[in-house]
N, C-alpha and C positions, 0 to 999 in steps of 0.2 A: 504494500500500500504506500503510495507516494505521500509527500508532505502535504500537498494540496488537498488530497482526499482526507488525510488525518485532521487537518485544520477545519475542513468542511464538516466532518463528523462532530468535532468538538463544538463548532459553531451551532450546529443543530441541537446538540444536547444542552447548550447554554441558554436556549430561548426561554424567556420568562424569568430568568434570573437577573439580579440587580447588576451584575458585572457584564451582562450580555453585550451592551453597546460598545464597551471597551474592546472586547474580543472581536466583535464584528468589524470594528475599525481596523484592527490589525489584518484581518482576512481581506478586507476590501483594499487596503493599501498594497498588499502583496499581490493580489490577483484581480478580482473583478469588482464592479460596483455591487453594493448590497442588494439592489433591486434593478432588474433590467426588464425592458418591455418585451413581452412575449408575442404579441400579435396586434393586428388592427392599426398599425402605424402607417402613415402616409410617407414619412421621411425617416430613413434609417441612417445613422451616423456612427462612426467609430469613436467619436470624442465623448468624454464625460468630464465631470468636474476635476477628477484626479489627473487626467491627461492634460487638461487645460492648465492646472496649477504647475504640473511638471514642465510644461512648455515655457512658462514664465521663468521658472527656476533655471532652466537651460540657458535662457537669454541673459541671466545674471551671473552665471558661472565665470565667464571671461572677466567680468568686473571683480569678482571675488579673488581669482587667481592673480590678476594684475595688482590688486590691492595688497596681496601678500608680498609681492616683490617690491612694490612702492614703499610699503611700511619699512622694510629693511633698508631700502635705498635712502629714504629720508633720514633714517636714524644714523647711518654711517656718514652721510653728508653733514649732519648737525654736529657730530663729534670730530669732524675734520679728517675722516679717513676716506681715501679714494677706493671705490669698489665698483665693479660692473653691475649694471642694473639686473641682468639675468643670471647673477651668480647664486650659488647655493647658500652663501652667507646671507644675502638679502632675503632669500626665500624663507630660510629657517627663522629669521627674526620675525617675519610676518606670520609664518605658520604658527609659531608658539604663542603669538598674541591673539590671532584672529580665530583659530579653531576653538579655543575656550569660549569665545563670544558666541560662536555658532551653536556649541553644545548647550550653553545656558539658555540661549534663545529658544531652541527647539525643546529642550528638556522641560523647562518651566512652562512654556506656552502650551505644549501638548499635554502636560500634566494638568493644567487648569482645564483644558478642553475635555479631557477624560473625566475629571471630577464632575464637571457640569453635566456631561452626558449620563453618567451613572446616577447622579442625584435627580435629574429631570427626566431620565428614561428615554432620551432621544439618541439618534445615531451621532457618531462623531463625524463632523464635516471635515473636508480636506482644505478648507479655507486658510488654515494657519500654515500650511506648507509654504506658501509664498511669504506670508508675514514673517515666519521664522527665518527666512533667508534675507529679507529686507532689513530687518533690525540690525544685524551685525554690520551691514554695509553703510548705515547712515549714522553711526556713532563714532566718537573718537577712539583711537587705537587702545588707549590705556584706561578706558572707563572701568571702574571697579565692578567685578562680576556681581557682587551683592546688589549694587545699584541697578544694574541691568535686570537682575531677577525681580526686584521690586517693581520696576517700571513695566516689565512684561506682564506681571500679574495684574497691575492696574490697567494696562492697555487692553488686555484680553477681556477682562471683566467689564470695565466701564465703556470701552470702545466697541465691544462686540456682544458679549453674552447678555448684558442687560437689555439689548434690543431684540434678542431672540436667536443669536448665532449667525452663522454665515448666510449671507443673502438678505439679512434684515438690518444690519448695522448701517448707520448714516455717516459714521466717521471711519476713515481709514485707520485700522488698528495700529499699523506700524508708525504712522504719524502721531497717533495718540500717545504711543510709547515715547517717541522722541520729544514731543511737547512736554510730557510729564518730566522727563529727564532734564529738560532745559529749565523749567520753572522750579523744580524741586532741588536740583543740584547744578545751578548755573555755573559755578566755578569749574565744573568738570565738562562743561559743554561749550565753553567759549574762552577766549583769551589766546595767548601765544604759546602756551605750554602743553595743551592737551592733544595736539595733533601729531606730535613726534614721540615715538616710543621712548620712555625713560626721562622725558623732559620734566615732568612733575616731580618725579623722584629726585632728580638732580637739584631742582629748585628747593625742595625740602631739606636736602643735605646742605646746601649753601646757607639756608636760613638757620640751620643748626650749627653753623660754624665750620663745616667740613671744607677742606681745600680741594674743591673740584670745580671744573669749568661748567658753565651753564649751557643748556641746550635751548635755543630759541627756534620755534617753528611756526610762526604766525602764518595764517592762511592769507591768500590774496585779498579776500573780502575784508578780513580783519585789518590788514595793512591799509587798504584803501579807506576804511572807516576811520582810521586814525590819521588820515591825511598824508600817508606815505605813498611813494611811487611804487609801481609794480616791478619786482626784481626778476620776473620770469618772462620768457619769450612767448609769443603766440603759439609756437610749436609745442613748447612745454605745457602750456595750458590745454591745448587740444588733445595731445596724447596722454597727458596725465602725470607728468613728472613734477608734481607739486604737492605740498602738504594739504591735508584735508581728511574728511571722513573716509573710511576704508574703501568704499566702492564708488565714490562720487567724483573722483578726480579725472578719470579718462573719458572725455567727451567722445572720443573716437569709438571706444568700445560700447559706450552707451548708445551711440548712433547706430552701430551694428545691431545691438540688441533691440532697438526700436524698429529697425527694418525687419528683423526676424519676427517680431510680434505682429507687425502689419501684414507680412507675408502669410503668417499662420492665421490671420483674421482674429487675433485675440486682443491686440491693442488697437485703439481707434486712431487712425491717421488724422481725423478731423480735430480731435483734442490736441494731439501733438503739434500739428501745423498751426492751429489757431493760437495755442499758447506761445509758440515762437513769434507769431505775428504780434501778439499782445505785448510781449517783452520788447521787441524791436520798436514798437510804437512808443512805449513809455521811455525807452532809451533815447529815441530821436527827440522826444519832447524835452528831456533833460539837457541833451546836447544843444538844442535850440535856445533854451533858457540861458545856458552858459555863453553861447555865441552872441546872444543879444546883450550881454553884459548885466543881466538882472542879478546873477550870482557871480561874484568875482573871487579871484584867488585869495585864500585866507578864510573864506567862509566855511562854516561847519560842514556844509554839504558839497563843497566845490569838487573835491577829488572824485567822489562817486558819480556826481552829475556829469563831470567832464570826461569820464571814462568812455572810450569809443563805444557807441551803442551796441554793436554786435559782439563786443567782448563780454558783455553780460551773459551771453549764452555759453561761454566757455569756463566761467569761474563759478565757484560755489556748487551747490547741489541742484541748480536749476534744471540741467539736462536730465539728471537722474530722477528728480521728482516728476518732471513732465512725462517721461517715458514709462516709468515703472509704478508711479503712484497716482498721478492725475488720471490715468487711463483705467484705474480699478473699475471693473464693470458694475460693481455693487454700489459704490458711493458716487460715481460720476453721473452726469446727465445721460438719459437713455434715448432721447429723440435726436435726430441728426442736426436739426437747427439748434437745439439746446446744447449739443456738444460744441458747436462753434462758439456760442456765447460763453459757455462754461470755461472752455480752454482759453479763450481770449482774455477773460477777466483774471484767470490764474496768472497768465504771463504778465499782464498789465500791473496787477497788484504786487506780484513778486518783486519787480524792480522798484516799485514805489516804496514798499516796506524796506527793501534793501538800502535805499538811499536815505529815507527819512528816519530810520531807526538804527543808528550806528551800534546800539547795544545788541541788536539782533539783526545783523546784516544778511543772514540767510533767510530771506523772506518767503521762499517758495513753499516751505512747509506750512507756515501759517496761512498763506494764500490758498493752498489746496484744502486745508481743514475748513477754512471759511466757506469756500465754494462747495465743499461736501454738504454743508448745512443748507446752502441755497439751491443745490442741484434739483431737488424735488419741486421747488417753487418755479425755477426756470422751465422745467418740463411741463408743469401745470399750465403756465401761461402760453407756452408754445402750442400745447394741445387745444387750449381754449381758443387760441387764435385760428387754428385749423378748423375747429368746429364752426366758428362764426363765419369764416369765409365760405364753407360748404353750405351753411344755412342761407347765406346771402345769395349764393349761386342757385340754390334750390328755389328760393323765393322769387328770383328773377325769372326762372323758367316757368313758374306756375302763374305768373302775372299775365 
């Protein structure tokens, strides 16, 4: 008897027991959906929620692997050692830092999912498969694991389970987790020390009187928010050889992931394109304000406002947020016209928040969360507009 048959037999015997949903989830993850259509269907497809989630994870894997190399590369650069980007040394630094983040994210998140499934008696959904991968990619490299665990518990419960689980939540769980971390532990989510492995530890040693050199690793957005010039080339920003969250630095790999999601019809190209257009529009407005002399050099907002409008697409987490989180099919707008409005406002507000709130220059996360709340309203008015136009045409025909 094969493993699949043994698991199936155990699954059948567990029906009616309290722990049945947890075991059914394991069987579903390894083999088939718990329930499949037997007949009477007009359209048959090979895709299901599990395969959809796995496809998104595949699109993020290059960002994860690149993040491991970049974490080590930024560390060695910060301590003044020359090392090849694709060396084993750089990879091992990133591996030892990032894999624990992945383990905690999945272990704690799925643990909460299983507990709720057992208590409420429903099936375990596969929605957290993507969230579990997103979380390690959008946090600083040295975030304490216990903080991450607390944030994951909060995000899964408040951002998802209280609304009824996968498919019912109005907020993106991964962004809810990041927002919790930022507001609960701001010193670990911003500044010039959290983005380079070992920087916080070195800073603490210096404060204690130890004779060690400091590691500074301010992100481009953090530097611009402080009025400093960018020390990286456009090529470095595009390919990702810069400090930042684990998976957000390489715009090139994020772009490839976005094209893959569009090709597989999982990610909405309307949301991605409209978000880019919104960001470029806001960037052009700020550049025009600077060119007109309304904001002059030395002003609080001058550096970010004067940044070349299209550079905003390459720095910070804008690209990652637009491709992997704004396109979340549960929390985004569902109508085609609504997707254009939803995406444009995300891009527009992302750059606005980035410029006007130097304490939180990474505005895309807050912009997406805000638009998650308004997505149902956008769809409502789009649908009402369609109904009114149809009624008007019907009335014209009957007259």
